[in-house]
C-alpha positions in Angstrom: 16.7 -16.9 -0.1 14.2 -14.1 0.1 13.0 -12.5 -3.2 10.6 -9.5 -3.4 8.4 -9.2 -6.5 6.9 -5.9 -7.5 4.7 -5.2 -10.4 2.4 -2.6 -12.1 3.9 0.5 -10.5 2.4 2.6 -13.3 4.2 5.8 -12.5 2.9 6.0 -8.9 6.1 6.9 -7.2 4.4 7.7 -3.9 3.2 4.1 -3.6 6.5 2.8 -4.8 8.4 4.7 -2.1 6.3 3.1 0.6 7.0 -0.4 -0.9 10.7 0.3 -1.2 10.8 1.3 2.5 9.0 -1.9 3.4 11.3 -4.1 1.3 14.3 -2.6 3.0 12.9 -3.8 6.3 12.6 -7.4 5.1 16.1 -8.6 4.6 15.6 -9.2 0.9 18.3 -10.9 -1.2 16.9 -10.0 -4.7 14.1 -7.8 -6.1 12.2 -8.7 -9.3 10.1 -6.2 -11.2 7.4 -7.9 -13.2 6.7 -4.9 -15.6 4.3 -2.0 -16.3 6.6 0.5 -14.6 6.1 4.1 -15.8 2.8 4.7 -17.7 -0.4 6.3 -16.4 0.9 7.8 -13.2 2.4 11.3 -12.5 6.1 10.4 -11.8 7.5 8.1 -14.4 11.1 9.3 -14.2 11.2 9.0 -10.4 10.0 5.4 -10.8 12.7 4.6 -13.4 15.5 6.2 -11.3 14.4 4.2 -8.2 14.3 1.0 -10.2 17.9 1.6 -11.4 19.1 2.1 -7.9 17.4 -1.1 -6.7 19.3 -3.1 -9.3 16.3 -5.4 -9.9 15.8 -8.1 -12.4 13.4 -6.7 -14.9 10.5 -8.2 -16.9 8.8 -6.2 -19.6 5.1 -5.6 -19.4 2.6 -4.6 -22.1 2.6 -1.0 -21.0 6.5 -1.0 -21.1 6.3 -2.0 -24.7 3.5 0.3 -25.6 5.1 3.5 -24.1 8.0 3.1 -26.5 5.5 3.1 -29.4 2.1 4.6 -28.3 0.7 4.0 -31.8 0.9 0.3 -31.0 -1.3 0.5 -27.9 -4.1 -1.6 -29.4 -1.6 -4.5 -30.0 -1.0 -4.5 -26.3 -4.7 -4.3 -25.4 -4.5 -0.8 -24.1 -7.7 1.2 -24.8 -7.6 4.4 -27.0 -8.5 6.8 -24.2 -5.1 5.9 -22.5 -3.0 6.7 -25.5 -2.6 10.4 -24.5 -1.2 9.2 -21.2 1.3 7.0 -23.0 2.3 9.9 -25.2 2.7 12.2 -22.2 4.9 9.6 -20.5 7.1 9.0 -23.6 7.8 12.7 -24.0 9.4 12.6 -20.6 11.7 9.7 -21.4 15.4 10.2 -22.4 17.3 8.0 -24.8 18.8 6.2 -21.7 15.4 5.7 -20.2 14.1 4.1 -23.5 17.2 1.8 -23.7 16.7 0.8 -20.0 13.0 -0.2 -20.6 14.1 -2.0 -23.8 16.5 -4.1 -21.8 13.7 -5.6 -19.7 13.3 -9.4 -20.4 10.2 -11.3 -21.6 10.6 -13.8 -18.7 13.1 -14.8 -16.0 14.0 -18.2 -14.5 15.2 -18.3 -10.9 16.5 -21.4 -9.2 15.8 -22.0 -5.5 17.0 -24.8 -3.1 15.1 -28.1 -2.9 14.7 -28.3 -6.7 12.2 -25.4 -6.8 12.3 -23.1 -9.8 10.5 -19.8 -10.3 9.3 -18.6 -13.7 8.5 -14.9 -13.7 6.6 -13.1 -16.4 4.1 -10.3 -16.8 0.7 -11.8 -18.0 1.6 -15.4 -18.8 4.6 -17.2 -20.3 2.8 -16.8 -23.7 1.8 -13.1 -23.7 2.1 -9.9 -21.6 -1.7 -9.4 -22.0 -3.0 -12.8 -20.7 -4.9 -12.4 -17.4 -4.5 -15.3 -15.0 -7.1 -15.2 -12.1 -8.3 -17.5 -9.4 -11.1 -18.5 -11.7 -9.1 -19.3 -14.8 -9.9 -22.9 -15.8 -7.3 -25.5 -15.4 -7.6 -26.3 -19.1 -6.4 -22.7 -19.9 -3.6 -23.0 -17.4 -2.5 -26.2 -19.2 -2.1 -24.1 -22.3 -0.2 -21.2 -20.6 2.2 -23.5 -18.8 2.7 -26.3 -21.3 6.3 -27.5 -21.5 7.5 -25.3 -18.6 9.9 -26.9 -16.1 9.2 -24.4 -13.2 7.0 -25.3 -10.3 6.4 -21.7 -9.1 4.9 -19.3 -11.6 4.6 -15.6 -10.7 3.2 -12.7 -12.8 1.4 -9.4 -12.5 -0.9 -7.6 -15.0 -4.2 -8.5 -13.3 -3.5 -6.0 -10.5 -4.9 -8.5 -8.0 -2.8 -10.5 -5.5 -3.3 -14.3 -5.8 -1.9 -17.5 -4.4 -3.3 -20.5 -6.2 -2.2 -24.2 -6.2 -2.2 -25.9 -9.7 -1.5 -29.6 -9.4 1.9 -29.7 -7.5 2.7 -26.2 -8.6 2.0 -22.7 -7.3 0.6 -19.8 -9.4 1.2 -16.4 -7.8 0.4 -12.8 -8.6 2.3 -10.1 -6.6 -0.6 -7.6 -7.1 0.0 -4.0 -8.1 2.3 -1.6 -6.4 0.8 1.5 -8.0 -2.8 0.5 -9.0 -4.2 -2.2 -6.7 -7.6 -3.1 -8.2 -10.7 -3.5 -6.0 -12.3 -5.9 -8.5 -11.0 -8.1 -11.3 -10.8 -6.4 -14.6 -13.8 -6.7 -16.9 -13.8 -5.1 -20.3 -16.2 -2.1 -20.5 -16.5 -1.8 -16.7 -14.9 1.0 -14.7 -11.8 0.3 -12.6 -11.6 1.2 -8.9 -8.4 1.4 -6.9 -7.7 0.4 -3.3 -5.7 2.8 -1.0 -2.6 0.7 -0.6 0.3 -0.8 -2.6 1.0 -4.5 -3.0 4.0 -6.7 -3.5 5.0 -10.3 -2.6 7.9 -12.1 -1.0 8.9 -15.7 -1.8 11.1 -17.1 0.9 12.9 -20.4 0.6 14.7 -21.1 3.9 15.9 -24.4 5.1 13.1 -27.0 4.6 10.3 -24.4 4.2 8.9 -22.3 1.4 6.7 -19.4 2.3 4.7 -16.8 0.3 4.1 -13.4 1.9 1.5 -11.3 0.0 2.1 -7.8 1.5 -0.1 -4.7 1.6 1.6 -1.3 2.3 -0.3 1.9 2.9 1.0 5.1 1.4 0.3 8.8 1.5 -2.8 9.3 -0.7 -2.8 13.1 -0.1 0.8 13.3 -1.4 -0.2 11.3 -4.5 -3.1 13.7 -5.2 -0.8 16.7 -5.0 1.6 15.1 -7.5 -1.2 14.3 -9.8 -2.7 17.8 -9.7 0.8 19.3 -10.5 1.6 16.9 -13.3 -0.9 18.0 -16.1 -1.3 14.3 -16.7 -4.1 13.6 -19.3 -5.6 11.1 -16.9 -5.7 13.5 -13.9 -9.5 13.3 -13.4 -9.4 9.5 -13.3 -6.8 9.5 -10.6 -8.6 12.1 -8.5 -11.9 10.2 -8.7 -10.2 7.1 -7.3 -9.5 8.8 -4.0 -12.4 11.2 -3.8 -14.3 9.2 -1.1 
């Protein structure tokens, strides 16, 4: 069984298209979206329509919750300067779009052969805003995963791909499809993006289990054109990311 995990698309349909094309070349059985789908980028509706066509399993991220109520952005640890982008995005959503986003699940369990079980979430099993990194102490992981039966944990939110062993378990991060970070997030420090999209494949075949952390290059110039035409409040930030 081959499962593709995408996360943190953030309205970057140009990057998402490149990932979709790569997924279609990989003989995938199921696609799981780990949240943060439409906000911040220039093409939220295109992203939602593509997600519908893919018939994924969907997890709700903190931005998915916040875009439905931009006034609650602080509750989801989204800074004030991003609220105009949330409001811009919400204005473009239809009632069907809102219902679709509301249908996303807090977590998903997926059974694999050989007794393996995946638990998929956005930040951690406890919160969409928890950040799990390679440096997160085991004592904190014990709190996040207490009482969980799964032995493979996969999330998004940090925007950094990760494969980490935790006792006899695996902790994975599929990275960000639309906003791959150059450095781990640190409050108060600027964010820099990498010029590619990320996703991950878990493959349980026969007696082997493999993890494929994939990097897909996309058309930066096309993205810049879409941003310039969008009148997105965060336009300047997007353009600075790809100015070098």
